[in-house]
C-alpha positions in Angstrom: 42.5 -8.7 -46.5 41.1 -10.2 -49.7 37.3 -10.4 -50.4 37.3 -14.2 -50.3 39.0 -14.2 -47.0 36.6 -11.6 -45.6 33.7 -13.8 -46.8 35.1 -16.9 -45.3 35.7 -15.3 -41.9 32.2 -13.8 -41.9 30.7 -17.2 -42.8 32.7 -18.8 -40.0 31.5 -16.1 -37.5 27.9 -16.6 -38.6 28.0 -20.3 -38.2 29.7 -20.2 -34.9 27.2 -17.7 -33.4 24.3 -19.6 -34.9 25.5 -22.8 -33.2 25.8 -20.9 -29.9 22.3 -19.5 -30.3 20.7 -22.9 -31.2 22.9 -25.2 -29.0 21.1 -27.5 -26.5 21.3 -26.2 -22.9 22.9 -29.5 -21.9 25.7 -29.0 -24.3 26.3 -25.3 -23.6 25.3 -23.4 -20.5 22.8 -20.6 -21.6 24.5 -17.9 -19.5 27.8 -18.8 -21.1 26.2 -18.6 -24.6 24.7 -15.2 -23.8 28.0 -13.9 -22.5 29.8 -15.0 -25.6 27.3 -13.3 -27.9 27.2 -10.1 -25.8 31.0 -9.9 -25.7 31.2 -10.3 -29.5 28.5 -7.7 -30.0 30.3 -5.3 -27.8 33.6 -5.7 -29.7 31.8 -5.3 -33.1 29.9 -2.3 -31.8 33.2 -0.3 -31.9 33.4 -0.6 -35.6 32.7 2.4 -37.8 29.3 2.5 -39.6 30.9 1.5 -42.9 32.5 -1.6 -41.4 29.3 -2.5 -39.6 27.3 -2.3 -42.9 30.0 -4.4 -44.7 29.9 -7.0 -42.0 26.1 -7.1 -41.9 26.1 -7.7 -45.7 28.7 -10.4 -45.4 26.8 -12.2 -42.7 23.6 -12.1 -44.7 25.4 -13.3 -47.8 26.6 -16.3 -45.8 23.1 -17.0 -44.6 21.5 -16.7 -48.0 24.0 -19.2 -49.5 22.3 -21.9 -47.4 19.2 -23.8 -48.5 15.8 -22.8 -47.1 15.2 -24.2 -43.7 15.7 -23.6 -39.9 19.5 -23.3 -40.2 19.2 -20.6 -42.8 16.8 -18.7 -40.5 19.2 -19.1 -37.6 22.0 -17.6 -39.7 19.8 -14.7 -40.7 19.1 -13.8 -37.1 22.9 -13.4 -36.4 23.2 -9.7 -37.6 20.3 -8.6 -35.4 21.7 -10.5 -32.4 25.0 -8.6 -32.8 23.2 -5.2 -33.2 24.4 -4.9 -36.8 20.9 -4.6 -38.1 20.2 -1.5 -36.1 19.8 1.8 -38.0 23.4 2.9 -38.8 22.3 6.4 -39.9 21.7 7.6 -36.3 25.5 7.5 -35.8 26.0 9.9 -38.7 23.3 12.3 -37.4 24.7 12.2 -33.9 28.2 12.9 -35.2 27.0 15.9 -37.4 25.2 17.3 -34.3 28.4 17.0 -32.3 30.5 18.7 -35.0 27.9 21.5 -35.2 28.2 22.1 -31.4 32.0 22.2 -31.7 31.8 24.5 -34.8 29.5 26.9 -32.8 32.4 27.3 -30.3 35.5 27.2 -32.4 35.4 30.5 -34.5 33.2 32.4 -32.0 34.8 35.8 -31.4 37.2 35.4 -34.3 37.5 38.3 -36.7 35.3 37.5 -39.7 38.0 39.0 -42.0 40.7 36.8 -40.7 42.1 34.4 -43.3 41.5 30.6 -43.2 45.0 29.2 -43.9 43.7 25.8 -45.1 41.4 27.5 -47.7 43.4 30.1 -49.5 41.3 33.1 -50.4 38.7 32.4 -47.7 38.0 34.4 -44.6 36.5 33.2 -41.4 33.3 34.9 -42.5 33.4 33.0 -45.8 33.9 29.7 -44.0 30.9 30.3 -41.7 28.7 31.3 -44.6 29.7 28.2 -46.6 29.1 25.9 -43.5 25.6 27.3 -43.1 24.8 27.3 -46.8 26.0 23.7 -47.3 23.8 22.4 -44.5 20.8 24.3 -45.6 21.2 23.0 -49.1 21.4 19.5 -47.7 18.2 20.0 -45.7 16.5 21.2 -48.9 17.7 18.2 -50.9 16.8 15.6 -48.3 13.4 17.1 -47.7 12.3 17.7 -51.3 14.1 14.7 -53.0 14.8 16.3 -56.4 16.0 14.0 -59.2 18.0 16.8 -60.8 20.8 18.9 -59.3 19.7 22.0 -57.4 22.3 24.7 -56.9 22.6 26.4 -53.5 22.7 29.8 -55.2 19.2 29.2 -56.7 17.8 28.7 -53.2 18.9 32.2 -52.0 20.5 30.8 -48.8 22.0 34.2 -47.8 23.6 34.5 -44.4 22.5 37.4 -42.1 24.0 40.8 -43.0 25.3 41.2 -39.5 28.5 39.1 -39.1 27.7 38.7 -35.4 24.6 36.6 -36.3 26.2 34.4 -38.9 27.7 31.7 -36.7 24.4 31.0 -35.0 22.7 31.0 -38.5 25.2 28.5 -39.7 24.8 26.2 -36.7 21.0 26.4 -37.1 21.4 25.2 -40.7 23.3 22.1 -39.5 20.6 21.4 -36.9 18.0 21.6 -39.7 20.0 19.3 -41.9 20.2 16.7 -39.1 16.4 16.9 -38.5 15.8 16.3 -42.2 18.2 13.4 -42.3 16.6 11.8 -39.2 13.2 12.1 -40.7 14.1 10.9 -44.2 14.0 7.3 -45.6 17.7 6.5 -46.2 16.7 4.5 -49.3 14.7 7.3 -50.9 16.1 8.3 -54.3 17.4 11.8 -55.2 20.2 13.5 -57.1 23.7 13.3 -55.5 27.3 14.1 -56.4 28.4 10.4 -56.3 27.2 7.1 -57.6 24.8 6.5 -54.7 21.6 8.4 -55.6 19.9 7.9 -52.3 19.4 9.9 -49.1 22.0 7.6 -47.3 24.7 9.2 -49.4 23.9 12.6 -47.8 24.4 11.2 -44.3 28.0 10.4 -45.2 28.6 13.5 -47.3 27.4 16.0 -44.7 29.5 14.4 -42.0 32.6 14.5 -44.2 31.9 18.2 -44.9 31.3 18.9 -41.2 34.6 17.2 -40.1 36.7 19.0 -42.7 35.2 22.5 -42.1 35.5 22.1 -38.4 39.2 21.4 -39.0 39.3 24.6 -41.1 37.8 26.6 -38.3 40.3 25.2 -35.8 43.2 26.1 -38.1 41.8 29.6 -38.6 42.0 30.3 -34.9 45.4 28.6 -34.4 44.0 25.5 -32.8 45.0 21.9 -33.5 42.2 20.1 -35.5 40.8 16.9 -34.0 39.0 14.4 -36.2 38.0 11.2 -34.4 39.5 8.0 -36.0 36.1 6.4 -36.8 34.8 9.6 -38.4 38.0 10.2 -40.3 38.2 6.6 -41.6 34.7 6.7 -42.9 35.3 10.1 -44.5 38.4 8.8 -46.3 36.4 6.0 -47.8 33.6 8.3 -48.7 36.2 10.5 -50.5 37.7 7.6 -52.4 34.3 6.2 -53.4 33.0 9.5 -54.8 36.1 10.8 -56.3 35.6 9.2 -59.8 32.3 11.0 -60.0 33.8 14.4 -59.5 34.5 15.4 -63.1 36.8 18.2 -62.2 39.0 15.7 -60.4 38.6 12.6 -62.4 40.0 14.2 -65.5 43.3 15.4 -63.8 43.7 11.9 -62.2 43.4 10.4 -65.7 46.5 12.4 -66.7 48.8 11.2 -63.9 49.9 8.4 -66.3 51.3 6.0 -63.7 49.5 2.8 -64.5 50.2 0.2 -61.9 51.7 2.6 -59.4 50.4 2.2 -55.8 49.9 4.9 -53.1 49.3 3.5 -49.6 47.8 5.5 -46.8 48.4 4.1 -43.4 46.4 5.3 -40.4 48.4 5.0 -37.2 45.5 5.5 -34.7 42.9 2.9 -35.9 44.1 0.1 -33.7 47.0 -1.2 -31.7 46.9 -4.7 -33.1 46.1 -3.7 -36.7 46.3 -0.4 -38.5 43.9 0.6 -41.3 45.5 1.0 -44.7 44.1 2.2 -48.0 45.9 1.2 -51.2 45.2 3.3 -54.3 46.2 1.7 -57.6 46.4 3.8 -60.7 45.5 2.5 -64.1 43.1 2.7 -67.0 42.7 6.4 -66.8 41.5 6.2 -63.2 42.2 4.3 -60.0 41.0 1.5 -57.8 41.4 1.3 -54.0 41.3 -1.3 -51.3 41.1 -1.2 -47.6 42.7 -3.7 -45.2 44.1 -4.0 -41.7 47.8 -4.6 -41.2 49.8 -5.2 -38.1 52.2 -2.4 -37.1 55.6 -3.0 -38.7 54.1 -5.0 -41.5 55.4 -3.8 -44.9 54.1 -4.5 -48.3 55.4 -3.2 -51.6 54.0 0.2 -52.6 55.3 2.8 -54.9 54.7 5.5 -52.2 53.5 5.3 -48.6 52.3 8.1 -46.3 51.5 7.4 -42.7 49.6 9.6 -40.2 46.5 9.5 -38.1 43.2 8.9 -39.9 42.3 12.5 -39.3 45.6 13.8 -40.7 45.2 11.6 -43.8 41.7 12.9 -44.3 43.0 16.5 -44.2 45.8 15.5 -46.5 43.3 14.2 -49.1 41.3 17.4 -48.8 44.4 19.5 -49.3 44.3 21.0 -45.7 47.8 19.6 -45.0 50.7 19.3 -47.4 52.7 16.1 -47.6 55.7 18.0 -46.2 53.9 18.5 -42.9 55.7 17.2 -39.9 52.7 15.1 -39.1 53.4 12.6 -41.9 55.9 9.9 -42.6 56.5 9.6 -46.3 58.5 6.9 -48.0 58.9 5.7 -51.6 58.4 7.7 -54.7 57.4 11.1 -53.5 56.6 12.3 -57.1 53.6 9.9 -57.1 52.2 11.4 -53.9 52.7 14.9 -55.2 51.0 14.0 -58.5 48.0 12.5 -56.6 47.5 15.4 -54.2 47.8 17.9 -57.1 45.3 16.1 -59.3 42.8 15.6 -56.5 43.0 19.1 -54.9 39.5 20.4 -53.9 
């Protein structure tokens, strides 16, 4: 969906709901008006945090385009009436806590020396240590708000010497990170890997890390990874937004040399009426990407297309699955998909 169309639909929604909110009781029954608003809020409440923030911004943009006055004030009340103005960061913290609880169970009892197939060269012990270190590093960053990069190795975040204690140590680190994220101002500035140099970037980054490493733990013990569609879709977008700022990846991407080629990722589990698609367009030594919803069976030209669940696509982007995996349906120019996954390998 194009940006102008999104803006037009958001403006139409804002005006409709503002009319409902301000309509005279003799024209519209109050109970009916409340019912309409609550039903709309319930439907929009199922959106992922990224979508909720985007819609909130579009509704506010529509309101601010109006001249000062009562009508503008009515339009500005719409996001709050829909629950969009609520703190979206609690969702991330709740999700990180849930992933930590699941991580506490998944590799428990596994041999620390067992390999992690999705992370060549890593053992289960390495994965657990990395999980704990990453979350403790996040806690330090969010609590102290440094403006320059701090390396985890300089914080001496060493796991316990006894492997039996490492898993609990790792989960405690995740819990500490969540406490710091809940207490911090999302708009506070600090160093980060991506373009967004604020605490809010860490809410998304730590959830993406938690989801991918929980999948690693599942694969290490022979279980099927499970990444919820909303979490996976948000993590896919966090990956694409930050990728240009990862120097060790941006440079290989610039060498793909396929200007104008398009790679489409289609999530098969993000809606029965419309599926989420992300289209990556190469060019100018980098890439651009766009997200839209498409009805099942809808086809648009793309150089290469890969379809799977949102969680499977996330794990493909992070190199946990290969494009040959039976989970994916691939069509078009396979060499483009291979070039992309090779250049962006973590």
